[in-house]
C-alpha positions in Angstrom: 105.7 102.0 177.7 104.1 104.9 176.0 107.5 106.0 174.8 108.2 102.6 173.4 104.8 102.6 171.6 105.5 106.0 170.2 108.9 105.0 168.9 107.3 101.9 167.3 104.7 104.0 165.7 107.2 106.5 164.3 109.3 103.7 163.0 106.3 102.2 161.3 105.3 105.5 159.8 108.7 106.0 158.4 108.7 102.6 156.9 105.2 103.1 155.5 106.4 106.5 154.1 109.4 104.9 152.6 107.4 102.1 151.0 104.9 104.6 149.8 107.7 106.7 148.2 109.1 103.6 146.6 105.8 102.6 145.3 105.2 106.1 143.8 108.6 105.9 142.1 107.8 102.5 140.9 104.5 103.6 139.5 106.0 106.7 138.0 108.7 104.5 136.5 106.2 102.2 135.1 104.2 105.1 133.7 107.4 106.6 132.2 108.4 103.3 130.8 105.0 102.8 129.3 105.1 106.3 127.9 108.5 105.7 126.6 107.5 102.5 124.9 104.4 104.1 123.5 106.6 107.0 122.2 109.1 104.6 120.6 106.3 102.6 119.0 104.6 105.7 117.6 107.9 107.3 116.5 109.2 106.3 113.0 112.6 104.9 112.7 115.1 107.1 110.9 115.7 106.6 107.2 118.2 103.8 106.8 121.4 104.6 104.9 120.5 102.2 102.1 117.1 103.9 101.7 118.9 107.3 101.3 120.8 106.0 98.3 119.4 107.1 94.9 118.1 104.4 92.7 118.6 103.5 89.1 115.6 102.1 87.4 115.0 100.5 83.9 112.4 101.3 81.3 109.9 99.1 83.1 110.5 100.7 86.5 112.5 97.8 87.9 115.5 98.6 90.1 118.8 98.2 88.3 121.2 99.5 90.9 121.7 102.0 93.7 124.2 104.8 93.9 126.5 104.7 97.0 129.9 106.2 97.7 131.0 102.8 99.0 130.1 100.9 95.8 127.8 98.5 97.7 126.7 95.3 96.0 123.5 94.0 97.4 120.7 91.7 96.2 117.8 91.5 98.8 116.2 88.1 99.1 113.4 86.6 101.2 114.1 84.6 104.2 112.7 81.4 102.6 115.2 81.9 99.8 118.2 81.5 102.2 119.6 78.1 103.1 118.4 77.0 106.5 122.0 75.9 107.2 123.2 79.6 106.7 120.4 80.8 109.0 121.2 78.3 111.8 125.0 78.9 111.4 124.5 82.7 111.7 122.2 82.4 114.9 124.6 79.9 116.5 127.6 82.1 116.2 126.0 85.6 116.5 122.9 85.3 118.7 121.8 82.0 120.1 118.8 83.4 122.0 117.6 85.6 119.2 114.1 84.2 119.3 113.9 84.4 123.1 115.0 87.9 123.9 113.4 91.3 123.1 116.4 92.8 121.4 118.9 92.8 124.4 121.0 90.0 126.0 120.7 91.3 129.6 123.2 88.8 131.1 125.7 89.6 128.3 125.2 93.3 128.6 125.9 93.0 132.4 129.2 91.3 131.8 130.1 94.0 129.2 129.2 96.8 131.5 131.4 95.6 134.3 134.3 95.2 131.9 133.7 98.7 130.4 133.5 100.3 133.9 136.6 98.5 134.9 138.5 100.1 132.0 136.4 103.3 132.0 135.9 103.1 128.3 133.6 101.3 125.7 136.0 98.4 125.1 133.6 95.5 125.0 130.0 94.9 123.8 127.4 92.2 123.8 125.4 93.1 120.7 122.4 91.0 119.7 121.6 90.4 116.2 118.9 93.2 116.4 121.5 95.6 117.9 123.9 94.9 115.0 121.1 95.6 112.6 120.2 98.9 114.2 123.8 99.9 114.1 124.3 98.9 110.5 121.1 100.6 109.4 121.2 103.9 111.3 124.5 104.5 113.1 128.2 104.7 112.9 130.4 102.0 114.5 132.2 104.4 116.9 132.2 103.1 120.6 130.7 105.9 122.6 127.9 106.1 125.2 125.8 108.3 123.0 125.9 105.9 120.2 125.0 103.0 122.5 122.0 104.9 123.8 120.7 105.6 120.3 121.4 101.9 119.4 119.3 100.8 122.4 116.4 103.0 121.3 116.5 101.8 117.7 116.9 98.3 118.8 113.7 98.5 120.9 111.8 100.2 118.0 112.9 97.4 115.6 111.7 94.7 118.0 108.4 96.5 118.4 107.7 97.2 114.7 109.0 94.0 113.1 108.7 90.2 113.7 111.7 88.2 114.5 111.7 86.6 111.0 111.6 90.1 109.4 114.4 91.3 111.6 116.5 88.3 110.7 115.8 88.7 107.0 116.8 92.4 107.1 120.0 91.5 109.0 121.0 88.8 106.5 120.4 91.2 103.6 122.3 94.1 105.3 125.4 92.5 107.0 128.8 93.0 105.2 130.6 89.9 104.0 133.7 91.6 102.5 134.9 92.6 99.0 131.9 95.0 98.5 129.3 92.4 99.1 126.5 93.4 101.4 123.9 90.7 102.2 124.0 86.9 101.9 122.9 86.7 98.3 125.6 89.0 97.1 128.2 87.1 99.2 127.0 83.7 98.0 127.2 84.6 94.4 130.6 86.3 94.9 132.3 83.5 96.8 130.6 80.4 95.4 128.8 81.5 92.2 125.4 80.3 93.5 122.3 81.6 95.2 122.0 81.7 98.9 119.3 79.1 98.8 121.8 76.6 97.3 124.4 76.8 100.0 125.3 73.6 101.9 126.4 73.3 105.5 130.1 73.8 104.9 129.6 76.8 102.7 127.1 78.3 105.1 129.5 77.9 108.1 132.2 79.6 106.0 130.1 82.6 105.1 128.5 82.9 108.6 132.0 83.4 110.1 133.0 86.2 107.8 131.1 89.2 109.2 133.0 89.1 112.5 136.0 90.4 110.5 135.3 90.7 106.7 139.0 91.2 105.8 140.6 89.0 108.4 138.3 86.1 107.8 138.0 86.4 104.0 138.9 83.2 102.3 140.4 85.2 99.5 142.7 87.1 101.9 143.5 84.6 104.6 142.3 81.0 104.0 143.6 79.6 107.3 141.8 82.3 109.3 138.6 81.6 107.4 138.9 77.8 108.0 139.5 78.4 111.7 136.5 80.6 112.0 134.5 78.0 110.0 135.3 75.4 112.6 134.2 77.7 115.4 130.8 78.2 113.7 130.4 74.4 113.1 131.2 73.6 116.7 128.7 76.3 117.9 126.0 74.7 115.7 126.9 71.3 117.3 126.8 72.8 120.9 123.2 73.9 120.5 122.1 70.7 118.8 121.5 72.0 115.3 123.9 69.4 113.9 125.9 66.5 115.3 129.6 66.8 115.9 130.1 64.1 113.2 128.3 66.4 110.7 130.4 69.4 111.9 133.6 67.4 111.4 132.6 66.2 108.0 131.6 69.7 106.9 135.0 71.1 108.0 136.8 68.5 105.9 134.8 69.3 102.8 136.8 70.9 100.0 135.1 74.1 99.1 135.0 75.3 95.5 135.4 79.1 95.6 134.9 81.2 92.6 138.3 82.3 91.3 139.0 86.0 92.2 139.6 86.7 88.5 136.1 85.5 87.7 134.3 87.4 90.5 131.8 89.7 89.0 129.7 92.4 90.5 126.2 91.2 91.4 124.8 94.6 90.7 123.2 94.8 87.3 124.7 97.0 84.4 127.6 98.5 86.4 129.0 100.3 83.5 125.6 101.7 82.6 125.3 102.8 86.2 128.6 104.7 86.0 127.5 106.2 82.7 124.3 107.5 84.2 126.2 108.9 87.2 128.4 110.9 84.9 125.4 112.2 83.0 123.5 113.1 86.1 126.4 115.1 87.5 127.9 116.7 84.4 124.8 117.3 82.3 121.9 117.5 84.8 123.9 119.3 87.6 123.1 116.8 90.3 125.7 116.7 93.0 127.4 113.5 94.1 126.1 113.9 97.6 122.5 114.1 96.2 123.1 110.9 94.2 124.5 109.1 97.2 122.1 110.2 99.9 119.2 112.2 98.2 116.9 109.3 97.6 116.5 110.2 94.0 114.8 107.9 91.5 116.5 107.9 88.1 114.4 106.3 85.3 116.4 105.2 82.4 116.0 103.6 78.9 117.8 100.4 79.8 115.9 97.1 79.2 117.0 94.6 81.7 116.0 91.7 79.4 118.1 93.1 76.6 120.9 93.9 79.0 121.0 90.3 80.2 121.3 89.2 76.6 124.3 91.6 76.2 126.0 90.3 79.3 125.3 86.7 78.4 126.9 87.2 75.0 130.0 88.8 76.5 130.3 86.1 79.1 130.2 83.4 76.5 132.3 85.2 73.9 135.2 86.4 76.0 138.0 84.6 77.8 137.7 85.5 81.5 141.4 85.0 82.2 143.0 87.0 79.4 143.6 90.7 79.0 141.5 91.0 75.8 138.6 93.5 76.5 135.3 94.2 74.8 132.4 96.6 74.6 128.7 96.1 73.5 126.1 98.9 73.2 122.7 98.6 71.6 120.3 101.4 70.7 116.6 101.3 69.5 116.9 103.2 66.2 113.2 104.3 66.4 113.7 106.2 69.7 117.4 106.6 70.3 117.0 104.8 73.6 120.1 103.0 74.9 118.8 99.5 75.6 121.9 97.7 76.7 125.5 98.6 77.7 128.4 96.4 78.6 131.7 98.4 78.9 134.0 95.5 79.5 134.1 91.7 80.4 134.5 92.2 84.2 133.7 95.3 86.1 135.5 94.2 89.2 138.9 94.0 87.5 138.4 96.8 85.0 136.1 99.8 85.4 137.0 101.4 82.1 133.8 101.8 80.0 135.1 100.9 76.6 131.7 101.8 75.1 132.7 105.4 75.5 136.4 105.1 74.4 137.1 107.4 71.5 140.6 105.9 70.8 139.7 102.9 68.8 139.9 102.7 65.0 136.7 101.3 63.4 138.5 99.9 60.4 136.2 98.6 57.6 133.2 99.1 59.9 133.4 102.7 59.0 132.9 102.0 55.2 129.1 102.1 55.2 129.2 105.7 56.3 131.3 106.6 53.3 129.2 104.5 50.9 126.1 106.2 52.3 127.6 109.6 51.3 128.4 108.2 47.9 124.9 106.8 47.3 123.1 109.9 48.5 125.2 112.1 46.2 124.3 109.7 43.4 127.9 109.4 42.3 127.8 105.7 43.2 125.1 103.1 42.8 124.8 99.4 43.6 126.0 98.6 40.1 129.1 100.9 40.2 132.2 98.9 39.3 135.8 99.5 40.3 138.8 97.3 39.7 140.1 95.7 42.9 143.9 95.5 42.2 147.0 97.0 43.8 146.7 100.7 43.3 148.7 103.8 44.1 146.4 106.8 44.8 147.6 110.4 44.4 145.9 113.2 46.5 146.6 116.7 47.8 147.2 118.0 44.3 149.5 115.0 43.5 151.8 116.0 46.3 151.0 112.9 48.4 150.4 109.2 47.6 148.5 106.4 49.3 148.8 102.7 48.6 146.3 100.6 50.5 146.1 96.8 50.3 143.5 94.2 50.8 143.7 91.6 53.7 145.9 88.7 52.6 146.8 90.6 49.4 143.6 89.1 47.9 142.3 91.2 45.0 139.0 90.5 43.2 139.3 92.3 40.0 136.2 94.2 38.7 133.5 94.2 41.4 130.4 96.1 42.2 129.4 97.8 45.5 127.5 94.8 46.9 130.6 92.6 46.4 132.8 95.2 47.8 130.8 95.5 51.0 130.4 91.8 51.4 134.1 91.1 50.9 135.3 94.4 52.6 137.4 95.3 49.7 139.8 98.2 50.5 140.7 99.2 47.0 137.0 99.7 46.1 136.6 101.8 49.3 139.5 104.2 48.5 138.4 104.5 44.9 135.0 105.6 46.3 136.4 108.3 48.6 138.7 109.6 46.0 135.6 110.0 43.7 133.3 111.8 46.2 136.0 113.5 48.3 136.9 113.0 52.0 135.1 116.1 53.0 131.8 114.7 51.9 132.4 111.6 54.1 133.3 113.8 57.1 130.1 115.7 56.5 128.0 112.5 56.4 129.6 111.2 59.6 128.7 114.5 61.4 125.1 114.2 60.2 125.0 110.7 61.6 126.1 111.9 65.0 129.8 111.2 65.1 131.6 113.9 66.9 135.2 112.5 67.2 137.9 114.1 65.2 138.2 112.8 61.6 141.0 113.5 59.2 139.7 114.3 55.6 142.3 112.0 53.9 142.0 108.9 51.7 142.7 106.5 54.6 139.5 107.7 56.3 137.7 105.2 53.9 139.4 102.4 55.8 138.4 103.7 59.3 141.7 105.2 60.4 140.1 108.0 62.5 139.2 106.7 66.0 135.6 106.7 67.2 133.7 105.1 70.2 131.4 102.1 70.0 128.5 104.4 71.2 129.1 106.7 68.2 129.1 103.8 65.8 125.9 102.2 67.2 124.2 105.7 67.0 125.4 106.3 63.4 124.2 103.0 62.3 120.9 103.5 64.0 120.3 106.3 61.5 120.6 103.9 58.6 118.3 101.4 60.4 115.8 104.1 60.9 115.7 105.0 57.2 117.7 108.2 57.5 116.0 109.5 60.7 118.3 110.5 63.5 117.3 110.6 67.2 120.3 111.3 69.5 121.1 108.7 72.0 119.0 109.0 75.2 119.7 107.3 78.5 117.8 109.3 81.2 114.1 109.6 80.9 113.1 111.2 84.3 114.5 112.1 87.7 112.3 112.3 90.8 113.1 113.2 94.4 112.3 111.0 97.4 108.8 112.6 97.5 108.1 111.8 93.9 108.5 115.3 92.6 109.8 115.5 89.0 113.3 117.1 88.9 114.1 116.4 85.3 112.1 115.2 82.3 113.8 114.2 79.0 112.7 116.5 76.3 110.5 115.1 73.6 112.9 115.0 70.6 111.5 114.6 67.2 113.5 112.4 64.8 115.3 114.5 62.2 115.8 113.4 58.6 119.5 113.7 58.0 119.9 111.2 55.1 117.7 110.5 52.1 115.5 107.5 53.1 116.0 105.8 49.7 119.8 106.0 50.1 119.6 104.5 53.6 117.4 101.6 52.4 119.7 100.8 49.4 122.7 100.7 51.7 120.8 98.5 54.1 120.0 95.9 51.4 123.7 96.0 50.4 124.9 95.5 54.0 122.7 92.4 54.3 125.2 90.7 52.0 127.8 90.7 54.8 125.9 87.8 56.4 125.4 85.9 53.1 127.7 83.6 51.3 131.0 85.3 50.6 130.4 88.0 53.3 132.8 88.6 56.2 130.0 87.8 58.6 128.8 84.7 56.8 130.0 82.3 59.5 127.5 83.6 62.1 124.6 83.8 59.6 123.1 80.4 60.8 122.7 82.0 64.3 120.6 84.9 63.1 117.1 84.0 62.1 115.9 87.5 61.0 116.7 90.2 58.5 120.0 91.9 59.6 122.5 94.3 58.1 126.0 95.1 59.3 129.6 95.5 58.7 132.8 93.9 60.2 135.9 95.9 60.8 139.4 94.7 61.7 142.7 96.6 62.3 145.9 95.5 63.9 144.5 96.4 67.3 140.8 96.3 67.0 137.9 94.1 65.8 134.4 95.2 65.3 130.9 94.2 64.1 128.4 96.9 63.9 125.0 96.0 62.6 121.2 96.4 63.0 117.7 95.1 62.7 114.7 97.3 62.6 114.6 97.2 66.4 118.2 97.4 67.5 121.4 99.0 66.3 124.4 97.3 68.0 128.1 97.9 68.1 130.5 95.2 69.4 134.3 95.9 69.8 137.1 93.8 70.9 140.7 94.8 71.6 143.4 95.4 74.2 143.6 98.5 76.6 147.3 98.7 75.8 146.7 98.9 72.1 148.7 95.8 71.4 148.0 93.7 68.2 145.1 91.3 68.2 145.4 87.7 66.9 143.2 86.2 64.2 141.3 84.3 66.9 140.8 87.6 68.9 139.4 89.3 65.8 136.8 86.6 65.4 135.1 87.1 68.8 133.0 90.2 67.8 130.7 88.6 65.2 129.6 85.7 67.4 128.8 88.0 70.3 126.8 90.3 68.0 124.8 87.3 66.6 124.1 85.7 70.0 123.0 89.0 71.5 120.8 90.0 68.6 118.9 86.7 68.7 118.6 86.5 72.4 117.5 90.1 72.8 114.8 89.8 70.1 113.8 86.2 71.0 110.2 87.3 71.7 110.0 89.7 68.8 108.8 88.3 65.4 111.2 88.8 62.5 110.6 92.1 60.5 111.9 93.2 57.1 113.2 96.7 56.6 110.5 99.0 55.4 110.8 100.2 51.8 110.6 104.0 51.4 109.5 105.9 48.3 111.9 106.5 45.4 113.4 103.0 45.5 113.3 100.8 42.4 114.4 97.2 41.9 115.8 95.9 38.6 117.7 92.9 37.4 121.3 93.6 36.6 124.2 91.8 35.1 126.7 91.6 38.1 129.7 91.5 35.7 128.9 94.6 33.7 126.5 96.5 35.9 124.0 96.9 33.1 120.4 95.9 33.0 120.2 92.1 32.5 118.9 91.1 29.1 117.7 87.7 28.0 121.2 86.7 26.9 123.0 87.7 30.2 124.6 84.6 31.8 123.8 85.9 35.3 121.0 88.0 36.8 120.7 89.6 40.2 117.8 91.7 41.6 119.3 94.9 42.8 117.9 98.1 44.4 118.5 101.6 43.4 117.5 105.2 44.2 114.9 106.0 41.6 116.7 107.6 38.6 120.1 106.0 39.3 119.3 102.5 38.0 121.2 101.5 34.9 119.5 102.1 31.5 121.9 100.2 29.1 120.9 96.6 28.6 123.4 93.8 28.6 123.1 91.6 25.4 124.8 88.6 24.1 126.6 88.7 20.7 123.7 87.0 19.0 121.2 89.4 20.4 123.0 92.5 18.9 121.5 91.5 15.5 118.0 91.2 16.9 115.5 93.9 17.1 115.6 96.1 20.2 111.9 95.6 20.5 112.5 92.0 21.5 114.1 93.2 24.7 112.2 93.9 27.8 111.3 97.5 28.1 112.7 99.4 31.0 109.3 100.1 32.6 108.1 96.5 32.3 111.4 95.2 33.7 111.1 97.5 36.6 107.6 96.4 37.5 108.7 92.7 37.2 111.6 93.4 39.5 109.4 94.9 42.1 107.1 91.9 42.0 110.0 89.5 42.1 111.4 91.4 45.2 108.1 91.3 47.0 107.9 87.6 46.3 111.4 87.1 47.4 110.8 89.0 50.7 107.6 87.0 51.4 109.5 83.7 50.8 112.3 84.8 52.9 110.0 86.0 55.6 108.2 82.7 55.7 111.5 80.9 55.9 112.7 83.1 58.8 109.4 82.6 60.6 109.4 78.8 60.2 113.0 78.4 61.2 
């Protein structure tokens, strides 16, 4: 009896000891689990890959784009700005119990573990939406136990630190939808040309099915696969009661309107400018590509997103999306040298060549103002100088060579002055000018204006036969717009690291006077005639409601309009990459793009007249003779001159020759009257511009 009692006592002691040990282990486990949870909650999540990318910011500090080796297109949006149909479709096919679990689907994980143990490898997973987000943000996609352990830790941290809606929003902004589009907003714009908020049920089901296999289920690559996957998503939504089966069937039958692949555009803003900045940062600032991609730098630039949008809108409206014709538009603030807008082509996805920087295009007649500026400053030419526009054979190089230019359409105007020559883009007048002042002087002026491309000092230089880039042309014309003051183009203002420390600050450059201000102003007034009656830019004059000066240029392969207001100097180029001939219709695209861009970019800016420098005089002249206009002259035109270069001889009728010279207006009185008339004319024009 005693032995039995002792055995029972020993057995009970062992059981108690076992239970006690288990309890201690459970308590220690609970303590360890609690400590682990506290540690995970207190520990910061690692920096996401997208957060390590350097950022490109505009002049207002708004984000333009990010730098990444993969060329990611992403447009983050709030959850309320995403179609509910897309949200429900994603949850139905990816994670039905998303709002019920704490980051892990235990039942699904159990099934996956059994399969993996059976095959002794990581062959199957049961990732929740939170786990997918953790993997996309912080980890690679390799199937290893180590990666799975880290994924579990980051998943728990995400669930601790963020609400379910915040996790869902991050997921929908991060997931890859193919063709470079990360996030639902980028995908919606790329596939359907609309915002994620506007997606209907059929479109939502189509997009929700893509992330499982962005290449295999892309409607651009495999439409049948995409439709099969869409049906799976719709049926899943019907299974959980989000929609009825009838609604699912109807959505599947809907004919979706995909954006043509040829019209797909990057959703990232200013992609050509982004590449331009990347090149500057690497080659001029010495920043490595690795630092740009993963250094978390902030690069503050001169770009104005409002002006950039005006440029992109003008190109989108002015160019045919399906053809091979290319374009470039770049605009600079002449007061600072800041590049405000840059569009290097009509579609970055199909052509990444930045034509703004191409130094292989002939400017044609758009180059003539640079030559005329040299002539005006040298005082060998004035607004009243007259040449005969007629077929002419020019001799040069000590008469060893000849050059015979022609006017467009063999149209010759006879004796014309400089204003008429600029407005009509007369080639004979231009070559007469360069023969008078010398090609070397024109090259020197171009260098002063900032053009660095090679130029041949020959008579044909007057007609723009030496190639230059649109950026060079916009910069050169900005000097004219600034009254002879040159500030080199600036794109990067400041670079800071992830901690906000300044790594680079653009030097404060002071504008340098490289051209006599009076000469720049006289040329500006002459170039305004391009947009007046008889000018080559007249057909877009109704679009522009402010003072503007410019010059068109057309060759067999290139078409230009380079012009400026007091606030912006803009170059627009159109042509083919292969250098093939452009048609008449192609050549007419540049001017409307310039006009639309200028008005849209400056829509909130009141019209301004060009400021008048010292040493400028205004007198009435006889356009036919170039002399001062007397009472008997049949025509009078108010013209501007550099002080001391205005005509002194008075035009008189035959009857006036017998009258006393004292009856004529004195030079001084006439000059004063001209100034008064010009001021009155400016005020009248300004009021007209303001009212219109």
